[in-house]
C-alpha positions in Angstrom: 13.4 -7.8 -20.6 11.2 -5.4 -18.6 12.9 -2.8 -16.4 13.0 -3.4 -12.7 11.6 0.1 -12.0 9.3 2.5 -13.8 9.5 6.1 -12.8 6.3 7.9 -13.6 6.3 11.7 -13.6 3.4 13.9 -14.7 4.3 17.3 -16.0 2.1 20.4 -16.2 3.6 23.8 -16.9 6.8 23.0 -15.0 9.4 24.6 -17.3 11.0 26.5 -14.5 12.2 23.5 -12.5 11.7 20.6 -15.0 15.3 20.1 -16.0 16.4 19.7 -12.4 13.8 17.1 -11.8 14.6 15.1 -15.0 18.4 15.3 -14.4 18.0 14.0 -10.8 16.3 10.9 -12.2 18.8 10.3 -15.0 21.9 10.3 -12.6 20.5 7.6 -10.3 23.1 5.1 -9.2 20.5 2.4 -9.9 20.4 2.0 -13.7 17.7 -0.5 -14.6 14.7 1.7 -14.9 12.4 3.4 -17.5 11.4 7.0 -17.1 7.8 7.7 -18.2 7.2 11.4 -18.6 3.6 12.3 -19.1 3.0 15.9 -20.3 -0.5 16.8 -19.1 -1.3 19.4 -21.8 1.3 21.9 -20.7 1.0 25.4 -22.3 4.5 26.6 -21.4 7.9 25.3 -22.7 7.7 22.0 -20.7 7.1 19.7 -23.6 10.0 21.2 -25.6 12.3 20.7 -22.6 11.4 17.1 -22.4 12.0 16.5 -26.1 15.5 17.8 -25.8 16.6 14.7 -23.9 18.1 11.9 -25.8 18.1 9.0 -23.4 16.8 5.5 -24.2 15.2 5.2 -20.8 12.8 8.1 -21.3 9.4 7.4 -22.8 7.4 10.6 -23.5 3.6 10.9 -23.7 1.3 13.9 -24.1 -2.4 14.1 -23.2 -5.0 16.7 -22.8 -5.0 18.5 -19.4 -6.6 16.2 -16.9 -4.1 15.5 -14.0 -5.7 12.3 -12.6 -6.4 10.8 -16.0 -2.8 11.5 -17.2 -1.3 10.1 -14.0 -3.4 6.9 -14.4 -2.3 6.6 -18.1 1.3 6.9 -17.0 0.8 4.2 -14.4 -0.8 1.8 -16.9 2.1 2.3 -19.3 4.6 1.2 -16.6 6.4 -2.1 -17.3 8.5 -2.3 -14.2 8.3 -4.6 -11.2 8.0 -1.5 -9.1 6.6 1.9 -9.9 8.2 5.1 -8.5 6.3 8.4 -8.3 8.1 11.6 -9.0 6.9 15.2 -9.3 8.2 17.6 -11.9 9.5 20.3 -9.5 11.2 17.9 -7.0 14.6 16.3 -7.0 15.6 12.7 -6.2 18.8 12.1 -4.2 21.1 10.0 -6.4 20.7 6.8 -4.4 16.9 6.9 -4.0 16.0 4.2 -6.5 18.7 1.8 -5.3 17.7 2.1 -1.7 14.0 1.8 -2.3 14.5 -1.2 -4.7 16.6 -3.0 -2.1 14.0 -2.2 0.6 11.1 -3.6 -1.4 13.1 -6.7 -2.3 13.7 -7.5 1.3 10.2 -6.5 2.6 7.9 -8.5 0.5 4.9 -7.6 2.7 5.1 -3.9 1.8 3.0 -2.6 -1.1 3.9 1.1 -0.9 6.9 2.6 0.6 7.7 6.3 1.0 10.6 8.1 2.6 11.6 11.1 4.7 12.0 14.3 2.6 14.1 17.4 2.7 12.1 20.5 1.9 13.8 23.3 0.0 12.8 26.7 -1.3 10.5 28.6 1.1 10.8 25.7 3.6 14.0 23.9 4.6 12.7 21.5 7.2 13.3 17.7 7.1 10.0 15.9 7.3 10.2 12.5 9.0 6.8 10.7 8.7 6.3 7.5 10.8 8.2 4.5 9.5 6.3 1.5 11.0 3.0 0.3 9.6 1.3 0.3 13.0 2.2 4.0 13.4 1.2 4.9 9.9 -2.3 3.4 10.1 -2.8 5.5 13.3 -1.5 8.6 11.7 -3.9 8.0 8.8 -6.7 9.0 11.2 -5.5 12.6 11.5 -3.7 13.2 8.2 -1.6 12.0 5.3 1.2 9.7 6.5 3.2 9.5 3.3 4.8 12.1 1.0 3.3 11.1 -2.4 6.2 11.9 -4.7 8.5 9.8 -2.4 6.8 6.5 -2.9 7.7 3.2 -4.6 4.8 0.8 -5.3 4.6 -3.0 -6.0 3.2 -3.3 -9.5 1.8 -6.8 -9.2 -0.4 -5.8 -6.2 -1.7 -2.8 -8.1 -2.5 -5.0 -11.1 -4.3 -7.7 -9.1 -6.3 -5.4 -6.8 -7.1 -2.6 -9.2 -6.7 -3.3 -12.9 -8.0 -6.8 -12.6 -11.1 -5.4 -10.9 -11.7 -2.7 -13.5 -10.3 0.1 -11.3 -7.7 2.8 -11.9 -4.9 3.3 -9.4 -6.0 6.9 -8.7 -9.7 7.7 -8.2 -10.9 10.5 -10.4 -13.4 11.6 -7.8 -10.6 12.3 -5.2 -8.6 14.9 -7.1 -6.4 16.9 -4.7 -6.4 13.9 -2.3 -5.8 11.1 -4.7 -2.8 9.9 -2.8 -4.6 9.6 0.6 -7.5 7.7 -1.1 -4.9 5.3 -2.6 -3.3 4.6 0.8 -6.8 3.9 2.2 -7.6 1.6 -0.8 -4.4 -0.4 -0.4 -4.8 -0.8 3.4 -8.5 -1.8 3.1 -7.4 -4.6 0.7 -4.9 -6.0 3.0 -1.8 -4.2 1.8 0.8 -2.7 4.0 2.5 0.7 3.6 5.7 2.1 5.2 8.3 4.8 5.1 12.1 4.5 5.0 13.9 6.5 7.6 16.2 8.0 5.0 15.9 11.4 3.2 15.5 10.3 -0.5 13.7 13.2 -2.0 14.1 17.0 -2.1 10.6 18.4 -1.9 10.3 21.9 -3.4 8.2 24.5 -1.5 7.4 27.8 -3.2 4.9 30.6 -3.0 3.1 29.5 -6.2 3.4 25.8 -5.6 0.2 23.9 -6.6 0.1 21.8 -3.4 0.2 24.9 -1.2 -2.6 26.7 -3.1 -4.8 23.7 -3.1 -4.2 22.5 0.4 -7.7 23.5 1.5 -9.2 21.6 -1.5 -7.0 18.7 -0.6 -8.3 18.7 3.0 -11.9 18.8 1.9 -11.4 16.1 -0.7 -9.8 13.8 1.8 -12.6 14.3 4.4 -14.9 11.7 3.0 -12.2 9.1 2.7 -11.0 9.9 6.3 -14.5 9.5 7.5 -14.7 6.0 6.0 -11.3 5.1 7.3 -12.1 6.3 10.9 -15.3 4.2 10.8 -13.3 1.2 9.6 -10.9 1.7 12.5 -13.8 1.9 15.0 -15.3 -1.2 13.6 -12.0 -3.0 13.9 -11.7 -1.9 17.6 -15.1 -3.0 18.7 -14.8 -6.3 16.8 -11.6 -7.1 18.8 -12.8 -5.6 22.1 -16.4 -4.8 22.9 -15.4 -2.5 25.8 -14.9 0.3 23.2 -18.5 0.2 22.1 -20.0 2.7 24.7 -17.1 5.1 24.5 -17.0 5.2 20.7 -20.8 5.5 20.5 -20.6 8.5 22.9 -17.9 10.2 20.7 -19.9 9.8 17.5 -23.0 11.1 19.3 -21.1 14.2 20.4 -20.0 14.7 16.8 -23.6 14.4 15.6 -24.9 17.1 17.9 -21.9 19.3 17.2 -20.4 19.1 20.7 -17.0 18.2 19.2 -15.7 18.7 15.6 -14.4 15.9 13.3 -10.7 16.7 13.9 -11.1 16.4 17.7 -12.9 13.2 17.2 -10.1 11.8 15.0 -7.5 12.9 17.6 -9.2 11.0 20.4 -9.8 7.9 18.2 -6.1 8.0 17.2 -5.0 7.8 20.8 -7.5 5.0 21.5 -6.5 3.0 18.4 -2.8 3.3 19.2 -3.4 1.9 22.7 -5.6 -0.8 21.2 -2.8 -1.9 18.7 -0.3 -1.8 21.5 -2.5 -4.1 23.6 -3.0 -6.5 20.7 0.7 -6.7 20.1 1.4 -7.5 23.8 -1.3 -10.1 23.7 0.2 -11.7 20.6 3.6 -11.8 22.1 2.4 -13.3 25.4 
């Protein structure tokens, strides 16, 4: 029998916090899972720490250092109905897997579901991204609406829309923004994404944290995908309501002649899109 959940965790030089991350997975109240740990060519003591664990649920793999490639290999090795992402310096709350499994079982239309997260370390804020799909697709215009290591994904959708079409889950050309590109790919293929309004992950923040050092690279890497997404949004708006054509054309013209920057353009379009979706919803209910 295949496990209900596959937890996939890439590891690269994470010896300082790795044991905390692994232990938080192994003490989950939900027991029917496999734990795929992919060592991405670590040069510290990470691999030795992983090998110390004697738990039948753990499957260990080691590849040369190439984060996206190692992550994709781990995803392909997953046997579960759902795939849960985890980072090697974070901590799951004990009931995370149970709550996300129950949610996905009762929300068949959702392909990817994240959660609220509690930061710890140099930041102790609770981050509460939007929960509803309509809010998430609006927030996609201006930034990343889901915390990547908090997500659970529906494996059959990934197989039918990616693997069966010769694609990997994470696009190698979008390193540092591979998660945002995945959300875009799922949405553009008709999938829905959401967040649970529960804190299910402890997200570590530190001075030498990879995600902090590479935030600028992540922003730049996501720009092309954001541009495509915003254009898709505009196309959807004018298809449903031609009144947006002159306004949107004027906005893009202003961007072309450097009268406004891309972030300002996105902020304006986000407001327009939110109003547009609200109008469509009222019309459907009428």
